VOPALO-223617 format. One record per residue (C-alpha): x, z, y; residue in one letter. Coordinates in pm, 1 decimal, always signed. Layout:
<recs>
<rec><X>X</X><Z>Z</Z><Y>Y</Y><type>a</type></rec>
...
</recs>
This chain:
<recs>
<rec><X>+3794.6</X><Z>+43.9</Z><Y>+1010.6</Y><type>m</type></rec>
<rec><X>+3494.7</X><Z>+120.6</Z><Y>+1223.4</Y><type>s</type></rec>
<rec><X>+3194.4</X><Z>-87.8</Z><Y>+1326.9</Y><type>f</type></rec>
<rec><X>+2951.0</X><Z>-18.8</Z><Y>+1608.9</Y><type>v</type></rec>
<rec><X>+2604.7</X><Z>-130.8</Z><Y>+1498.9</Y><type>i</type></rec>
<rec><X>+2249.0</X><Z>-90.8</Z><Y>+1619.9</Y><type>g</type></rec>
<rec><X>+1975.2</X><Z>+86.6</Z><Y>+1435.9</Y><type>t</type></rec>
<rec><X>+1817.8</X><Z>-242.6</Z><Y>+1334.6</Y><type>d</type></rec>
<rec><X>+2146.6</X><Z>-349.5</Z><Y>+1166.4</Y><type>t</type></rec>
<rec><X>+2169.7</X><Z>-10.9</Z><Y>+999.9</Y><type>l</type></rec>
<rec><X>+1822.2</X><Z>-60.3</Z><Y>+852.1</Y><type>v</type></rec>
<rec><X>+1923.9</X><Z>-401.0</Z><Y>+713.1</Y><type>r</type></rec>
<rec><X>+2257.7</X><Z>-267.7</Z><Y>+580.9</Y><type>l</type></rec>
<rec><X>+2096.8</X><Z>-2.7</Z><Y>+368.0</Y><type>i</type></rec>
<rec><X>+1786.9</X><Z>-196.6</Z><Y>+266.6</Y><type>d</type></rec>
<rec><X>+1785.7</X><Z>-229.3</Z><Y>-119.0</Y><type>p</type></rec>
<rec><X>+1614.5</X><Z>-573.3</Z><Y>-87.7</Y><type>k</type></rec>
<rec><X>+1961.6</X><Z>-715.7</Z><Y>+0.1</Y><type>y</type></rec>
<rec><X>+2098.6</X><Z>-569.2</Z><Y>-319.5</Y><type>y</type></rec>
<rec><X>+1856.8</X><Z>-713.2</Z><Y>-576.1</Y><type>d</type></rec>
<rec><X>+1606.9</X><Z>-437.4</Z><Y>-484.7</Y><type>n</type></rec>
<rec><X>+1840.7</X><Z>-188.1</Z><Y>-643.8</Y><type>d</type></rec>
<rec><X>+1938.3</X><Z>+125.1</Z><Y>-447.4</Y><type>e</type></rec>
<rec><X>+2231.1</X><Z>+199.7</Z><Y>-680.6</Y><type>s</type></rec>
<rec><X>+2376.9</X><Z>-144.7</Z><Y>-601.6</Y><type>k</type></rec>
<rec><X>+2340.7</X><Z>-69.4</Z><Y>-229.4</Y><type>m</type></rec>
<rec><X>+2524.8</X><Z>+260.8</Z><Y>-274.7</Y><type>v</type></rec>
<rec><X>+2794.6</X><Z>+98.1</Z><Y>-484.4</Y><type>s</type></rec>
<rec><X>+2848.2</X><Z>-176.1</Z><Y>-219.3</Y><type>a</type></rec>
<rec><X>+2890.2</X><Z>+92.2</Z><Y>+50.4</Y><type>l</type></rec>
<rec><X>+3124.3</X><Z>+292.9</Z><Y>-167.2</Y><type>q</type></rec>
<rec><X>+3343.6</X><Z>-18.4</Z><Y>-212.8</Y><type>e</type></rec>
<rec><X>+3400.4</X><Z>-0.5</Z><Y>+164.4</Y><type>m</type></rec>
<rec><X>+3589.9</X><Z>+324.3</Z><Y>+132.1</Y><type>e</type></rec>
<rec><X>+3734.4</X><Z>+430.6</Z><Y>+467.0</Y><type>g</type></rec>
<rec><X>+3486.2</X><Z>+221.9</Z><Y>+671.0</Y><type>t</type></rec>
<rec><X>+3278.6</X><Z>+402.2</Z><Y>+936.5</Y><type>r</type></rec>
<rec><X>+2964.1</X><Z>+288.6</Z><Y>+1109.0</Y><type>f</type></rec>
<rec><X>+2880.2</X><Z>+419.2</Z><Y>+1455.4</Y><type>v</type></rec>
<rec><X>+2510.2</X><Z>+366.5</Z><Y>+1507.2</Y><type>v</type></rec>
<rec><X>+2360.4</X><Z>+312.4</Z><Y>+1852.0</Y><type>g</type></rec>
<rec><X>+1989.8</X><Z>+366.9</Z><Y>+1885.2</Y><type>g</type></rec>
<rec><X>+1732.4</X><Z>+139.4</Z><Y>+2035.5</Y><type>r</type></rec>
<rec><X>+1366.0</X><Z>+123.8</Z><Y>+2123.5</Y><type>l</type></rec>
<rec><X>+1125.5</X><Z>+65.0</Z><Y>+1841.3</Y><type>e</type></rec>
<rec><X>+1053.6</X><Z>-308.7</Z><Y>+1808.9</Y><type>q</type></rec>
<rec><X>+751.9</X><Z>-309.4</Z><Y>+1575.6</Y><type>k</type></rec>
<rec><X>+402.9</X><Z>-340.0</Z><Y>+1712.5</Y><type>g</type></rec>
<rec><X>+300.1</X><Z>-316.7</Z><Y>+2070.8</Y><type>k</type></rec>
<rec><X>+299.2</X><Z>+58.4</Z><Y>+2112.9</Y><type>a</type></rec>
<rec><X>+222.0</X><Z>+176.3</Z><Y>+2462.6</Y><type>k</type></rec>
<rec><X>+523.8</X><Z>+406.8</Z><Y>+2440.8</Y><type>r</type></rec>
<rec><X>+785.7</X><Z>+281.8</Z><Y>+2197.1</Y><type>p</type></rec>
<rec><X>+997.0</X><Z>+551.2</Z><Y>+2034.2</Y><type>r</type></rec>
<rec><X>+1374.2</X><Z>+564.1</Z><Y>+2057.9</Y><type>f</type></rec>
<rec><X>+1516.0</X><Z>+520.7</Z><Y>+1710.0</Y><type>l</type></rec>
<rec><X>+1863.0</X><Z>+673.8</Z><Y>+1651.4</Y><type>s</type></rec>
<rec><X>+1898.1</X><Z>+589.7</Z><Y>+1281.8</Y><type>g</type></rec>
<rec><X>+1927.7</X><Z>+955.5</Z><Y>+1194.1</Y><type>g</type></rec>
<rec><X>+1618.4</X><Z>+955.0</Z><Y>+985.9</Y><type>e</type></rec>
<rec><X>+1739.0</X><Z>+662.1</Z><Y>+774.6</Y><type>e</type></rec>
<rec><X>+2086.3</X><Z>+812.7</Z><Y>+739.8</Y><type>i</type></rec>
<rec><X>+1937.8</X><Z>+1149.8</Z><Y>+630.7</Y><type>s</type></rec>
<rec><X>+1777.6</X><Z>+976.1</Z><Y>+330.7</Y><type>q</type></rec>
<rec><X>+2103.3</X><Z>+825.7</Z><Y>+206.3</Y><type>l</type></rec>
<rec><X>+2288.6</X><Z>+979.8</Z><Y>-91.4</Y><type>p</type></rec>
<rec><X>+2553.1</X><Z>+1229.2</Z><Y>+12.7</Y><type>v</type></rec>
<rec><X>+2820.7</X><Z>+1000.6</Z><Y>-132.1</Y><type>t</type></rec>
<rec><X>+2771.7</X><Z>+749.4</Z><Y>+152.7</Y><type>v</type></rec>
<rec><X>+2596.8</X><Z>+950.7</Z><Y>+427.4</Y><type>k</type></rec>
<rec><X>+2925.1</X><Z>+1049.3</Z><Y>+593.1</Y><type>d</type></rec>
<rec><X>+3008.6</X><Z>+679.1</Z><Y>+661.3</Y><type>m</type></rec>
<rec><X>+2756.4</X><Z>+685.9</Z><Y>+944.0</Y><type>f</type></rec>
<rec><X>+2757.9</X><Z>+859.9</Z><Y>+1279.7</Y><type>t</type></rec>
<rec><X>+2477.7</X><Z>+826.5</Z><Y>+1530.2</Y><type>t</type></rec>
<rec><X>+2516.8</X><Z>+812.0</Z><Y>+1906.7</Y><type>i</type></rec>
<rec><X>+2253.9</X><Z>+1041.0</Z><Y>+2059.1</Y><type>s</type></rec>
<rec><X>+2011.4</X><Z>+904.7</Z><Y>+2320.2</Y><type>e</type></rec>
<rec><X>+2152.1</X><Z>+1156.1</Z><Y>+2564.6</Y><type>e</type></rec>
<rec><X>+2505.8</X><Z>+1023.8</Z><Y>+2512.9</Y><type>t</type></rec>
<rec><X>+2428.3</X><Z>+655.6</Z><Y>+2545.2</Y><type>f</type></rec>
<rec><X>+2115.3</X><Z>+448.6</Z><Y>+2594.8</Y><type>r</type></rec>
<rec><X>+2090.3</X><Z>+89.0</Z><Y>+2717.0</Y><type>s</type></rec>
<rec><X>+1760.8</X><Z>-87.6</Z><Y>+2661.5</Y><type>d</type></rec>
<rec><X>+1899.1</X><Z>-438.3</Z><Y>+2637.8</Y><type>i</type></rec>
<rec><X>+1909.7</X><Z>-652.5</Z><Y>+2325.0</Y><type>s</type></rec>
<rec><X>+2205.4</X><Z>-856.4</Z><Y>+2208.5</Y><type>s</type></rec>
<rec><X>+1985.5</X><Z>-1167.2</Z><Y>+2249.9</Y><type>t</type></rec>
<rec><X>+1937.2</X><Z>-1079.4</Z><Y>+2615.6</Y><type>e</type></rec>
<rec><X>+2311.9</X><Z>-1034.7</Z><Y>+2661.9</Y><type>i</type></rec>
<rec><X>+2388.8</X><Z>-1366.4</Z><Y>+2493.0</Y><type>r</type></rec>
<rec><X>+2126.1</X><Z>-1547.2</Z><Y>+2702.3</Y><type>n</type></rec>
<rec><X>+2258.1</X><Z>-1403.9</Z><Y>+3028.8</Y><type>s</type></rec>
<rec><X>+2610.7</X><Z>-1531.7</Z><Y>+2941.6</Y><type>k</type></rec>
<rec><X>+2479.6</X><Z>-1884.7</Z><Y>+2898.0</Y><type>q</type></rec>
<rec><X>+2340.6</X><Z>-1908.9</Z><Y>+3249.3</Y><type>k</type></rec>
</recs>
């Protein structure tokens, strides 16, 4: 099974705070999803009001994961696909 997620969702998925602040619990939870793949689409940095926000691919976060779960994630390069629209903007446009 594969899921396409954004970088912001990746960050939440691997954040130990959602696993009792325990990285080993995060790794165990991911390992329980054996066979699952995550395709990560990048997005513009959302924090702060930078004059030039950076494009975040998720590669940096993935590179810090243990090797036992790192291969579950594949990034989509900015050159391959980039669409600067949020899911909120998409939902709001459908309601009009």
